[in-house]
N, C-alpha and C positions, 0 to 999 in steps of 0.2 A: 513476692512471698516464697517460703522454700517449699519444698517438695513435705519435709515433715508437716510445718504449721500448716498447711495447703490442706492432708489430709486430716491435723486435726480437727479443723475448720469443718473440712466436710461430712464428718460422723454427724454433726449437728442439725443437718440441715437434711430433708426428704429424700428419698432414691430420684424424682424429678429433678431436682434442686443438684443433686449430687450428678448424676448422668450428665447434663446439660455442661457444669463446669469441670467433668473434669473427662470426660468420652466426648462428646458431640463436640465442645468448642475446638477440641484440637482437630478431636478429626475431621470436623471440616476445613481447618485448614492443609490438614496432610491432604486428603481430598481432593483439595483446587492444584497442591503440588503434583498428583497420583495425574491429575488432566493433562500438566502442561507436559507431564513428561511419558504419560503415555501409558502406567503404571496401575498397578491395583492396589488395597489396602488392604489388609489380616488384623481383624481384631482378635485377639484371642482371652476369652472369657474361663478362668479355672475355677473348680469346686461354684459350682450355681448353687449345687444344695445346699451348701452352705448358709445362702441370704434366707433371713424370715420369710417363709410362706408368703404372704400378701407382699415385700419388697421381693421375692422372686417375680410373683406375675409383673408386675410394674416392670418389672428389667425384659422380661417374655417382649410383652408390650411393647417396652424401646426398641429393641434387639429386632420385631420382626420391622416395624418401621425405618430402623436403621439399613437393614441389606441394601446394596444393590449393587450395577455391574460388576463395580469397581470395589465398591466394601464388600467383603467376605468375611464372616464370623463362624466362628472353632468357637466351642462350649465342650469341656467334660463337666461332668458331673456323674452323684453315681444317679444309679436310676428310681427315677424319681415321676408319679403320673400325669406329673403338666408336664413333662415333656416328652413323650406318650402322644400327645395333642400334636407335637411339631412335625414329627415321622408325615 
């Protein structure tokens, strides 16, 4: 499946299913490679504030579970109250 087809298909899934297909599965492969080469992985999330509020909360919960010593997460967003709780 091409990236374009996957993008169209992913939109119809829940945020958890989108996460699994587009982030978690590929990231687990990268994480294994990083362990073999003693490197880390940086995940960049841009414009988190543009997600719907309920999806943003689900995404934040997924991100909190994902962060490890090998996986670092960098998020950009306009100021939103939910993110203040993560400081």
